[in-house]
Steps between C-alpha positions, in 0.01 A plus 500: 500500500628846411461792738451859396670712761311808378158342534266635765464244780148366547286655769417249770137498609555468873210487744461810716669493835282427802452827686592521865224457756584765755432459870221756480339324201518166680336656806218636283436160341517330839223726629292466186520121487423474870195726469364326191572134577610466861831355380795625703809538279803476726838645417606169345222541242664797331675297229185294445296817448748629241502172308121471491416862417775560248301320229214745547738796474636364172155429361384853587832661393547663838846610610460486877314322776368837616323542166348156535389572856317814386331303221387226737356754742274652233416189294296227679561254216877541533466457876353154436783420257759607757347274764496219245874549456594489867271221622670169576284222360661175604256209493455140389238227512443354847762728655579408862342149480435478875234766455307283255549195723330694780206578274462140396544347846327750726293764323328298227372225734359770730307660214368164383384405849332838550316468169387146582364630832329785311704751697632670189411533133676317221633822351870561561644845448878540494720806451862498383594852606832525316459263210795607281491303172221270616671186623367538857128547424512223241671269751216569742240449227646161405477378858151639554353360180643159586389491864165676454352389165206671338337158470469500881337842499807715572562843342854638487586870464864615505581870492859587402630854548832676462639852488679443170300525177786333315485176696120504501500508120733201496293318762182558300658333197564194721801391296836407654829334396481121499757467779251658744297178482766313698366644828142390427395167660461226242131450579424857389709523183291316243170643625590865537802578276534472125834464323552724200607381156617666180573868574395441862735208557678536832201667665210392718155652533223471757193309384164672460374317809779650710472848353125510553531523880780762517453871438763773504485857625751776574503598867735701720503346848592836657198688370229618739228267372514171311275465197434132563191312607546283809497316723770251405547157655871518424738789432855447380717808557842340489838673485342844479481668839871433553562796267275739696578733787335431834206739464428367152503141627240594761279664241524216248419230757201705616378536142541130428305429817199683363474238229580183695203274577425379853751224572668584170873450453777747422824352367827695511840422352767300683699814589205701631337536838204671665676522834396832649291588195164365617358298787175433316632191321554156646824332395408160361851404394809713436408750226136386476237711675126501532227713645406379847122538516438131570749505786356823641137394459419755231361443153452701185770750588831579335816634658444871459137481608597320821765759564249778444233368735644743753573773247235659282560470127 
């Protein structure tokens, strides 16, 4: 190859440099994220915030994080996109298997016995309060449809909510990589999951039967009121409150209590605790809690209503 020393060297199309996130900018985003989502970004989250928001700056051709902050403050749609970027959405089918063992061994037999004794209806309402890409609510739906068949008169309703619109859109499609199936018990695979072929090879999809009992909705757990219709026999709010400050934890547990049925169950994640948060729940097993009306001799009351018997609403 011959080289022309007089030729103009080619111009390299380099990506723009990532702007610095100043201490003041980080403080502003910390306050904004906390106010809008309840998520407390510690000092170690600074690099994470840069990495996750930088794509939005590039897409919007903004030169600084201050410019993006001002945009987010005045644009509700961009606020949602920002929260989508920063949310951690780790999940998988039948995550923390001991939780599902507890359902199968303790909770389900209790519901069956109560229905047989005509002490409860055969409608089961369940809420996955941080559903991410859908694996948790669909795991619950698989178990419920198997244990409580429609042929025996049972009706299953699973509500799945999340703060992130991005993961809700993915959850609604109900399509995942094939390797996610490995965590699903063999007895559920052929009935509830379809393997893709052709352009969908390497993917799995929930069957129509499974999808028919799960519905998705965006919900911010830190908002003043929840736009959901309770009560729920079971609420999963796992690996969520660990990210909240103390006052936010109190508020979220109170709000969840409004929608928990008498003797309903609240399941937390393995790293979470209600120690000091509320004394209105009876600990059934580590990390599993229930309302205590049966123990206290009450009926038809949920947590917040019992708490407010001495305080006017």
